[in-house]
TIDOLO-504688 format. One record per residue (C-alpha): residue number from 1; y, x, z. Coordinates in pm, 1 decimal, always signed. Layout:
<atoms>
[NUM [Y X Z]] ...
</atoms>
This chain:
<atoms>
[1 [+2984.6 +1269.2 +2560.3]] [2 [+2798.2 +1535.0 +2369.1]] [3 [+3026.7 +1808.7 +2506.2]] [4 [+3009.9 +1662.6 +2858.8]] [5 [+2613.9 +1739.9 +2803.2]] [6 [+2682.6 +2103.0 +2680.3]] [7 [+2879.1 +2206.5 +3009.7]] [8 [+2641.6 +2324.6 +3201.4]] [9 [+2553.9 +2638.7 +3070.2]] [10 [+2930.3 +2704.4 +2931.3]] [11 [+3037.2 +2705.9 +3284.2]] [12 [+2831.6 +2922.3 +3443.7]] [13 [+3058.9 +3251.1 +3310.9]] [14 [+3343.9 +3056.3 +3498.1]] [15 [+3127.7 +3003.7 +3788.8]] [16 [+3008.3 +3354.2 +3830.6]] [17 [+3406.9 +3421.4 +3786.3]] [18 [+3465.9 +3165.6 +4065.8]] [19 [+3181.9 +3328.3 +4276.4]] [20 [+3379.3 +3687.0 +4241.2]] [21 [+3689.6 +3595.7 +4298.1]] [22 [+3910.8 +3558.5 +3997.8]] [23 [+4280.4 +3708.0 +4021.8]] [24 [+4346.3 +3349.4 +3807.4]] [25 [+4182.2 +3151.7 +4100.4]] [26 [+4439.6 +2869.3 +4215.2]] [27 [+4586.3 +2933.0 +4528.9]] [28 [+4345.6 +2878.7 +4815.9]] [29 [+4359.9 +2734.8 +5223.6]] [30 [+4081.5 +2879.0 +5485.5]] [31 [+4071.8 +2578.5 +5722.5]] [32 [+3799.7 +2558.7 +5990.9]] [33 [+3557.6 +2253.1 +5902.6]] [34 [+3608.9 +2148.5 +6279.9]] [35 [+3991.2 +2157.3 +6223.6]] [36 [+3972.3 +1840.2 +6008.5]] [37 [+3797.9 +1593.4 +6263.7]] [38 [+3927.7 +1516.6 +6561.6]] [39 [+3704.6 +1547.1 +6830.9]] [40 [+3669.0 +1210.0 +7012.6]] [41 [+3667.0 +1041.0 +6663.1]] [42 [+3310.6 +904.7 +6499.9]] [43 [+3084.7 +1047.3 +6264.7]] [44 [+3044.1 +720.9 +6132.0]] [45 [+3157.9 +684.0 +5777.6]] [46 [+3116.2 +420.6 +5493.4]] [47 [+3245.5 +279.6 +5106.3]] [48 [+3120.0 +7.0 +4967.0]] [49 [+3216.1 +34.2 +4552.2]] [50 [+3200.7 -214.1 +4268.6]] [51 [+2928.4 +14.1 +4019.4]] [52 [+3156.3 -137.0 +3704.9]] [53 [+3487.0 -168.4 +3747.5]] [54 [+3494.9 +110.0 +4082.1]] [55 [+3672.3 -117.4 +4315.9]] [56 [+3655.1 -5.2 +4658.7]] [57 [+3553.2 -315.6 +4852.1]] [58 [+3511.6 -147.8 +5207.5]] [59 [+3612.9 +217.9 +5325.2]] [60 [+3580.3 +359.3 +5659.3]] [61 [+3688.7 +640.5 +5687.8]] [62 [+3644.5 +676.9 +5292.8]] [63 [+3780.2 +1051.5 +5293.3]] [64 [+3697.1 +1212.0 +5612.4]] [65 [+3516.1 +1566.7 +5566.9]] [66 [+3137.7 +1534.5 +5620.9]] [67 [+2829.6 +1721.3 +5615.9]] [68 [+2605.6 +1547.4 +5355.6]] [69 [+2340.5 +1686.6 +5435.5]] [70 [+2072.2 +1624.0 +5196.1]] [71 [+2270.6 +1390.5 +4972.8]] [72 [+2381.2 +1724.6 +4857.4]] [73 [+2043.5 +1706.7 +4642.4]] [74 [+2266.5 +1416.5 +4371.0]] [75 [+2406.3 +1676.5 +4206.8]] [76 [+2187.2 +1903.5 +4231.3]] [77 [+1988.5 +1665.4 +4016.3]] [78 [+2247.5 +1556.3 +3789.5]] [79 [+2331.6 +1932.5 +3715.7]] [80 [+1933.1 +1918.9 +3604.9]] [81 [+1977.0 +1580.4 +3425.3]] [82 [+2276.5 +1705.8 +3245.0]] [83 [+2044.4 +2046.4 +3140.5]] [84 [+1768.8 +1799.4 +2986.2]] [85 [+2004.5 +1565.6 +2811.9]] [86 [+2117.8 +1929.8 +2621.5]] [87 [+1805.4 +1993.6 +2567.8]] [88 [+1813.1 +2333.0 +2763.1]] [89 [+1523.3 +2218.7 +2979.0]] [90 [+1199.4 +1981.4 +2943.7]] [91 [+1043.0 +1781.3 +3171.4]] [92 [+727.6 +1980.3 +3189.0]] [93 [+926.1 +2336.8 +3212.8]] [94 [+794.7 +2550.7 +3472.7]] [95 [+992.5 +2575.7 +3785.5]] [96 [+928.3 +2909.4 +3923.2]] [97 [+970.6 +2993.9 +4309.7]] [98 [+1094.6 +3318.4 +4424.7]] [99 [+1070.7 +3399.6 +4746.4]] [100 [+1379.0 +3279.6 +4915.3]] [101 [+1294.5 +2955.8 +4787.5]] [102 [+960.3 +2899.8 +4920.4]] [103 [+1086.0 +3054.4 +5269.0]] [104 [+1298.4 +2748.7 +5321.4]] [105 [+1327.0 +2545.4 +5639.0]] [106 [+1127.4 +2181.5 +5602.1]] [107 [+1107.5 +1940.3 +5446.1]] [108 [+965.2 +2081.6 +5130.3]] [109 [+630.8 +2093.6 +4917.8]] [110 [+540.1 +2447.2 +5057.4]] [111 [+502.1 +2631.9 +4715.8]] [112 [+383.5 +2975.9 +4772.9]] [113 [+604.0 +3221.1 +4593.4]] [114 [+532.7 +3348.5 +4254.6]] [115 [+422.1 +2994.8 +4199.0]] [116 [+548.9 +2721.0 +3965.8]] [117 [+557.9 +2360.1 +3946.5]] [118 [+726.1 +2143.1 +3663.8]] [119 [+1037.0 +2016.7 +3660.9]] [120 [+952.3 +1665.5 +3683.8]] [121 [+772.0 +1806.3 +3995.2]] [122 [+1094.5 +1943.2 +4155.7]] [123 [+1269.0 +1649.4 +4033.5]] [124 [+1039.9 +1383.5 +4210.4]] [125 [+976.0 +1624.9 +4508.7]] [126 [+1373.9 +1605.3 +4567.6]] [127 [+1382.2 +1277.0 +4545.4]] [128 [+1121.9 +1146.6 +4792.4]] [129 [+1034.8 +1446.5 +5029.2]] [130 [+1389.7 +1584.8 +4994.1]] [131 [+1233.5 +1908.1 +4957.2]] [132 [+1454.3 +2240.3 +5029.7]] [133 [+1220.0 +2467.7 +4874.0]] [134 [+1205.1 +2242.2 +4510.9]] [135 [+1567.2 +2233.2 +4533.6]] [136 [+1653.5 +2605.7 +4561.9]] [137 [+1383.3 +2646.9 +4269.2]] [138 [+1513.8 +2418.7 +4044.5]] [139 [+1901.9 +2596.7 +4122.9]] [140 [+1790.3 +2949.8 +4060.5]] [141 [+1614.6 +2793.8 +3732.8]] [142 [+1957.7 +2686.6 +3611.8]] [143 [+2154.8 +2888.2 +3758.9]] [144 [+2052.8 +3217.3 +3814.7]] [145 [+2123.3 +3216.6 +4210.8]] [146 [+2189.8 +2978.0 +4408.2]] [147 [+2523.1 +3083.8 +4493.7]] [148 [+2652.2 +3084.0 +4144.4]] [149 [+2422.3 +2695.7 +4121.5]] [150 [+2675.9 +2594.4 +4455.5]] [151 [+2983.8 +2743.2 +4249.0]] [152 [+2937.4 +2541.7 +3956.8]] [153 [+2835.7 +2210.2 +4141.5]] [154 [+3143.6 +2216.1 +4297.5]] [155 [+3353.6 +2284.5 +3940.6]] [156 [+3135.8 +1958.1 +3833.7]] [157 [+3184.2 +1771.0 +4129.1]] [158 [+3584.6 +1824.6 +4104.8]] [159 [+3552.9 +1747.4 +3718.3]] [160 [+3393.6 +1442.0 +3848.0]] [161 [+3692.7 +1336.5 +4089.9]] [162 [+3512.2 +1422.8 +4373.9]] [163 [+3835.0 +1655.7 +4551.3]] [164 [+3724.3 +1637.0 +4917.5]] [165 [+3389.4 +1808.5 +4802.6]] [166 [+3275.5 +2172.6 +4843.4]] [167 [+2888.1 +2296.3 +4785.9]] [168 [+2757.2 +2622.0 +4903.4]] [169 [+2365.3 +2526.3 +4881.7]] [170 [+2190.9 +2289.0 +4661.5]] [171 [+1987.5 +2123.4 +4896.2]] [172 [+2264.9 +2060.3 +5228.0]] [173 [+2080.7 +2277.7 +5511.5]] [174 [+2321.2 +2347.3 +5792.5]] [175 [+2680.5 +2553.5 +5637.0]] [176 [+3000.8 +2401.9 +5797.4]] [177 [+3138.1 +2478.1 +5435.3]] [178 [+2918.4 +2278.5 +5268.8]] [179 [+3124.6 +1935.1 +5294.2]] [180 [+3226.7 +1550.0 +5103.1]] [181 [+3318.8 +1257.0 +5193.2]] [182 [+3215.0 +891.6 +5211.4]] [183 [+3416.3 +806.7 +4850.9]] [184 [+3310.5 +1189.4 +4699.6]] [185 [+2953.7 +1080.9 +4706.7]] [186 [+2989.3 +714.2 +4586.7]] [187 [+3203.8 +868.4 +4305.0]] [188 [+2911.5 +1123.8 +4233.9]] [189 [+2631.3 +832.7 +4236.7]] [190 [+2850.8 +604.9 +4034.6]] [191 [+2795.8 +909.2 +3778.3]] [192 [+2452.0 +947.5 +3813.0]] [193 [+2374.1 +644.0 +3623.7]] [194 [+2687.5 +585.4 +3425.4]] [195 [+2594.6 +954.8 +3285.3]] [196 [+2251.2 +967.8 +3263.6]] [197 [+2045.5 +577.9 +3309.7]] [198 [+1739.0 +774.0 +3132.5]] [199 [+1692.1 +968.7 +3481.4]] [200 [+1861.6 +751.4 +3710.5]] [201 [+1524.6 +547.9 +3755.6]] [202 [+1406.6 +871.4 +3978.0]] [203 [+1578.5 +776.2 +4230.7]] [204 [+1389.2 +476.7 +4233.9]] [205 [+1075.7 +649.3 +4285.0]] [206 [+854.3 +483.9 +4619.7]] [207 [+607.1 +800.5 +4627.9]] [208 [+389.0 +1044.1 +4351.0]] [209 [+120.0 +1276.5 +4349.0]] [210 [+143.1 +1609.2 +4414.8]] [211 [-160.0 +1833.2 +4468.6]] [212 [-387.6 +1597.6 +4616.1]] [213 [-186.2 +1469.6 +4827.5]] [214 [+37.8 +1102.2 +4834.9]] [215 [+407.6 +1201.7 +4896.6]] [216 [+627.5 +908.7 +5001.9]] [217 [+987.7 +812.0 +4992.2]] [218 [+1248.4 +862.3 +5266.8]] [219 [+1455.8 +625.8 +5131.3]] [220 [+1248.8 +312.2 +5318.2]] [221 [+1524.1 +104.9 +5204.1]] [222 [+1373.8 +93.0 +4851.7]] [223 [+1108.2 -128.9 +4964.0]] [224 [+1254.1 -313.8 +5286.5]] [225 [+1575.2 -450.4 +5073.3]] [226 [+1517.4 -638.8 +4759.5]] [227 [+1722.8 -534.6 +4462.6]] [228 [+1790.3 -135.7 +4598.9]] [229 [+1651.5 +122.7 +4314.6]] [230 [+1840.6 +443.6 +4468.7]] [231 [+1969.7 +680.7 +4574.7]] [232 [+1930.4 +942.7 +4919.3]] [233 [+1917.9 +1010.8 +5239.7]] [234 [+1984.8 +1263.7 +5436.5]] [235 [+2010.0 +1419.7 +5799.0]] [236 [+2106.7 +1733.9 +6036.3]] [237 [+2198.3 +1751.2 +6349.4]] [238 [+2596.9 +1830.4 +6254.3]] [239 [+2573.5 +1548.7 +5980.7]] [240 [+2434.5 +1229.4 +6163.5]] [241 [+2191.2 +991.4 +5953.6]] [242 [+2318.8 +954.1 +5619.0]] [243 [+2253.2 +777.8 +5321.2]] [244 [+2399.4 +637.2 +4950.7]] [245 [+2219.5 +335.8 +4769.5]] [246 [+2229.1 +127.4 +4507.6]] [247 [+2094.4 -225.6 +4461.7]] [248 [+2156.3 -495.9 +4160.7]] [249 [+2189.7 -895.4 +4242.8]] [250 [+2249.0 -1152.8 +3941.5]] [251 [+2336.5 -874.9 +3758.6]] [252 [+2644.5 -735.3 +3984.9]] [253 [+2587.1 -358.5 +4125.8]] [254 [+2749.1 -252.2 +4444.8]] [255 [+2757.7 +143.3 +4598.0]] [256 [+2672.2 +167.1 +4987.6]] [257 [+2740.7 +507.8 +5170.4]] [258 [+2700.1 +516.6 +5520.3]] [259 [+2708.6 +878.7 +5676.8]] [260 [+2647.9 +945.8 +6077.7]] [261 [+2425.8 +692.6 +6169.1]] [262 [+2321.3 +807.7 +6533.0]] [263 [+1938.4 +750.8 +6419.2]] [264 [+1759.8 +581.1 +6100.9]] [265 [+1748.2 +204.7 +6188.6]] [266 [+2066.2 +193.1 +6341.2]] [267 [+2184.3 +351.6 +5944.9]] [268 [+1965.4 +107.8 +5723.5]] [269 [+2077.1 -165.3 +5951.4]] [270 [+2446.6 -108.0 +5846.9]] [271 [+2346.2 +16.9 +5504.9]] [272 [+2178.8 -337.4 +5409.4]] [273 [+2449.5 -514.4 +5657.4]] [274 [+2691.9 -369.4 +5408.9]] [275 [+2532.4 -455.9 +5070.8]] [276 [+2459.1 -768.3 +5155.0]] [277 [+2825.6 -878.0 +5234.0]] [278 [+2947.4 -709.7 +4966.3]] [279 [+2734.6 -911.4 +4717.0]] [280 [+2822.1 -1223.6 +4885.1]] [281 [+3235.9 -1121.7 +4870.8]] [282 [+3124.5 -1122.3 +4475.1]] [283 [+3008.7 -1456.6 +4479.5]] [284 [+3266.9 -1625.7 +4688.1]] [285 [+3581.1 -1411.5 +4514.7]] [286 [+3440.5 -1615.0 +4182.3]] [287 [+3441.9 -1912.5 +4328.0]] [288 [+3800.0 -1850.9 +4390.1]] [289 [+3823.9 -1726.4 +4766.2]] [290 [+4023.5 -1413.8 +4857.6]] [291 [+3841.1 -1230.3 +5110.0]] [292 [+3760.0 -890.9 +5167.0]] [293 [+3402.3 -722.8 +5292.0]] [294 [+3617.1 -628.3 +5605.8]] [295 [+3671.1 -1006.6 +5679.3]] [296 [+3253.6 -1076.8 +5676.2]] [297 [+3161.4 -699.3 +5841.1]] [298 [+3148.7 -624.6 +6184.8]] [299 [+3052.7 -253.4 +6360.9]] [300 [+2771.1 -188.3 +6595.6]] [301 [+2878.8 -50.2 +6878.4]] [302 [+2661.1 +242.4 +6813.0]] [303 [+2824.0 +355.9 +6576.2]] [304 [+3183.3 +467.8 +6841.1]] [305 [+3007.3 +709.8 +6967.0]] [306 [+3166.1 +1018.7 +6899.5]] [307 [+3143.9 +1386.4 +6722.8]] [308 [+2969.6 +1670.1 +6868.7]] [309 [+3012.8 +1968.1 +6775.5]] [310 [+2673.1 +2172.3 +6656.1]] [311 [+2623.8 +2533.1 +6626.6]] [312 [+2272.2 +2518.4 +6416.4]] [313 [+2529.8 +2419.4 +6158.4]] [314 [+2775.0 +2669.3 +6238.3]] [315 [+3082.9 +2447.2 +6258.6]] [316 [+3263.1 +2640.9 +6559.1]] [317 [+3635.7 +2709.3 +6543.3]] [318 [+3591.4 +3100.5 +6442.8]] [319 [+3252.2 +3016.3 +6281.8]] [320 [+3247.3 +3032.2 +5891.0]] [321 [+3544.3 +2801.9 +5751.9]] [322 [+3579.9 +2634.2 +5361.3]] [323 [+3799.9 +2693.3 +5060.3]] [324 [+4024.5 +2424.0 +4971.1]] [325 [+4210.0 +2416.8 +4637.2]] [326 [+4559.4 +2382.4 +4663.0]] [327 [+4615.7 +2093.7 +4371.4]] [328 [+4318.9 +1864.9 +4328.0]] [329 [+4206.6 +1921.5 +3969.0]] [330 [+4237.9 +1626.3 +3745.9]] [331 [+4008.4 +1316.7 +3746.8]] [332 [+3762.8 +1231.5 +3444.6]] [333 [+3796.3 +884.5 +3339.6]] [334 [+3453.6 +667.6 +3226.5]] [335 [+3328.9 +343.3 +3251.1]] [336 [+3005.0 +279.0 +3370.5]] [337 [+2715.0 +14.6 +3269.3]] [338 [+2509.7 -237.7 +3475.2]] [339 [+2125.8 -31.7 +3511.4]] [340 [+1886.4 -292.8 +3610.0]] [341 [+1603.5 -121.6 +3739.0]] [342 [+1397.5 -373.8 +3466.7]] [343 [+1534.0 -205.4 +3146.3]] [344 [+1629.0 +133.1 +3218.7]] [345 [+1467.6 +413.5 +3003.0]] [346 [+1158.8 +585.8 +3068.6]] [347 [+1189.0 +939.6 +3152.2]] [348 [+1023.9 +1089.9 +2812.7]] [349 [+1361.7 +951.4 +2645.5]] [350 [+1116.0 +749.5 +2431.3]] [351 [+1156.8 +385.1 +2563.0]] [352 [+1224.0 +99.4 +2301.0]] [353 [+1601.2 -64.3 +2372.3]] [354 [+1518.8 -401.0 +2565.1]] [355 [+1633.0 -702.9 +2382.9]] [356 [+1927.1 -836.5 +2563.1]] [357 [+2152.7 -703.3 +2343.8]] [358 [+2106.3 -352.0 +2323.3]] [359 [+2149.7 -190.8 +1983.2]] [360 [+2119.7 +106.6 +1816.1]] [361 [+2276.0 +302.6 +1559.5]] [362 [+2156.6 +636.4 +1376.4]] [363 [+2365.7 +872.4 +1215.0]] [364 [+2158.2 +1129.1 +1080.1]] [365 [+1835.0 +1245.4 +1133.1]] [366 [+1801.8 +1611.5 +1153.5]] [367 [+1570.0 +1939.2 +1163.3]] [368 [+1696.7 +2063.5 +1509.7]] [369 [+1856.7 +1892.6 +1818.7]] [370 [+2219.9 +2155.8 +1792.6]] [371 [+2255.3 +2026.4 +1416.8]] [372 [+2181.2 +1672.1 +1566.6]] [373 [+2426.0 +1743.4 +1838.1]] [374 [+2734.3 +1799.0 +1602.6]] [375 [+2654.5 +1519.1 +1454.3]] [376 [+2731.7 +1299.8 +1731.8]] [377 [+3063.3 +1508.5 +1841.0]] [378 [+3171.4 +1446.9 +1482.4]] [379 [+3122.8 +1059.9 +1485.5]] [380 [+3275.7 +1026.7 +1805.0]] [381 [+3592.7 +1245.0 +1712.7]] [382 [+3616.9 +1039.6 +1363.1]] [383 [+3512.3 +708.5 +1535.3]] [384 [+3550.7 +711.5 +1873.9]] [385 [+3725.5 +370.1 +1917.1]] [386 [+3373.3 +244.0 +1741.4]] [387 [+3096.8 +434.7 +1979.5]] [388 [+3314.3 +496.7 +2343.2]] [389 [+3126.7 +283.5 +2536.3]] [390 [+2809.2 +373.2 +2372.2]] [391 [+2538.8 +618.9 +2504.5]] [392 [+2463.2 +995.5 +2239.6]] [393 [+2177.9 +1075.6 +2243.0]] [394 [+1954.8 +1313.1 +1993.5]] [395 [+1629.2 +1352.1 +2057.7]] [396 [+1345.2 +1415.1 +1876.6]] [397 [+1115.9 +1087.6 +1642.7]] [398 [+829.2 +1216.6 +1388.2]] [399 [+898.7 +1547.5 +1357.6]] [400 [+1331.9 +1512.8 +1315.3]] [401 [+1627.3 +1486.9 +1585.5]] [402 [+1791.3 +1190.4 +1565.4]] [403 [+2104.3 +1132.8 +1617.6]] [404 [+2205.3 +803.4 +1747.8]] [405 [+2441.7 +577.0 +2002.0]] [406 [+2236.7 +333.2 +2213.3]] [407 [+2338.1 +34.6 +2477.6]] [408 [+2577.9 -182.0 +2200.4]] [409 [+2562.3 -490.0 +2164.8]] [410 [+2513.5 -676.9 +1780.9]] [411 [+2897.6 -697.9 +1690.1]] [412 [+2992.4 -354.4 +1807.5]] [413 [+2722.4 -202.2 +1594.3]] [414 [+2741.2 -317.1 +1307.4]] [415 [+3094.0 -287.2 +1266.5]] [416 [+3070.6 +65.2 +1356.7]] [417 [+2839.7 +86.9 +1074.5]] [418 [+3085.7 -81.3 +894.3]] [419 [+3357.7 +170.5 +976.3]] [420 [+3147.9 +489.8 +956.5]] [421 [+2967.8 +413.9 +615.5]] [422 [+3341.5 +336.7 +452.5]] [423 [+3398.1 +743.6 +569.4]] [424 [+3084.7 +771.4 +341.0]] [425 [+2869.3 +934.9 +632.6]] [426 [+2565.1 +806.4 +746.9]] [427 [+2428.5 +506.5 +947.0]] [428 [+2175.7 +293.8 +1031.7]] [429 [+2176.0 -36.9 +1247.2]] [430 [+1891.7 -45.5 +1451.0]] [431 [+1792.8 -414.6 +1647.9]] [432 [+1648.4 -405.8 +2005.2]] [433 [+1303.2 -319.0 +1930.6]] [434 [+1333.8 -124.4 +1680.2]] [435 [+1279.6 +262.4 +1667.8]] 
</atoms>
């Protein structure tokens, strides 16, 4: 868990090596994008996933390569969350806009070259306005250059199990090499809420104030559909209208990805129908019925339109090409917690656990964050079976950095502390509302 949080900057060296074409890299094959999609096929692809179990309830062309467009920014944000969790950056750190970042095509915040905003503002701009300039500025802050950062994005995507994904930029602007799939984007959506629930709530931002203007979220489903609390929309001429959403009802969470919609209204309507049908299927299954989403969902005829290649996107048979690894990297197995909108910790990391089984154990307090993380790693290594489902957090509290595992129930917290203390290690059980 802590090792996962540290990987961001440790991986930059590997990212650089990949970008320069290391001699030890695996065999690669050059594949023109259009050869992967028959020209008479629809752009439409979709998937519905049970966020808790990972079960695919519905899939249509779920593994077909598609342009993710601005849903690409979810991976940019995932790596920003990783850096925040690792203590490499803070929410109020400056993000300086280079001439390259400031020159990005709309939509954008319009920050001038040499000017800066905070990390928090940059993330809010990406989530709401889908700010392309903020995405590149953040990529340059974390990776030095956007190219190096994009390579790191691909590395992390493959670690998460996104085997059909290749990123070439941080914002999803037209590039025929920037591809993913409905399944991969669902994996990414699930990873965000699983790995960084304290930051996932950012995706539910309906608007934010920036330099005297109120910027609204492009994701209208946050306001129009009950229970939807994220994630991201996207559009280019070549991709069509894309959206990844997640919603909670009756303590169940579903993830829905719809790619290649002919327009925003149809895309949103299909996503809502899939979400509603998914929850209905879960309800009927709970009553003993054997039923699938496909039995209850009918695609609108508008989704049957043919894919039209776009020169703006660069997808010609003789144009840009993508690289696909000859063998897929191993997927990372992990469990997921249901993240209720009302109980997600605040972005400043100071929110207290709420009642309802959210117990915490503290295994030490230290003068610096690195020592707190070392203690968390030690406890995870020696007492993994007791803290596997908990979230490790090293945060500042009253001048000291505490090492804590949160998200436990009362019995697990007490059993974990009993086992840790038996080995002469410090451990304090903290009930909901304490700390």
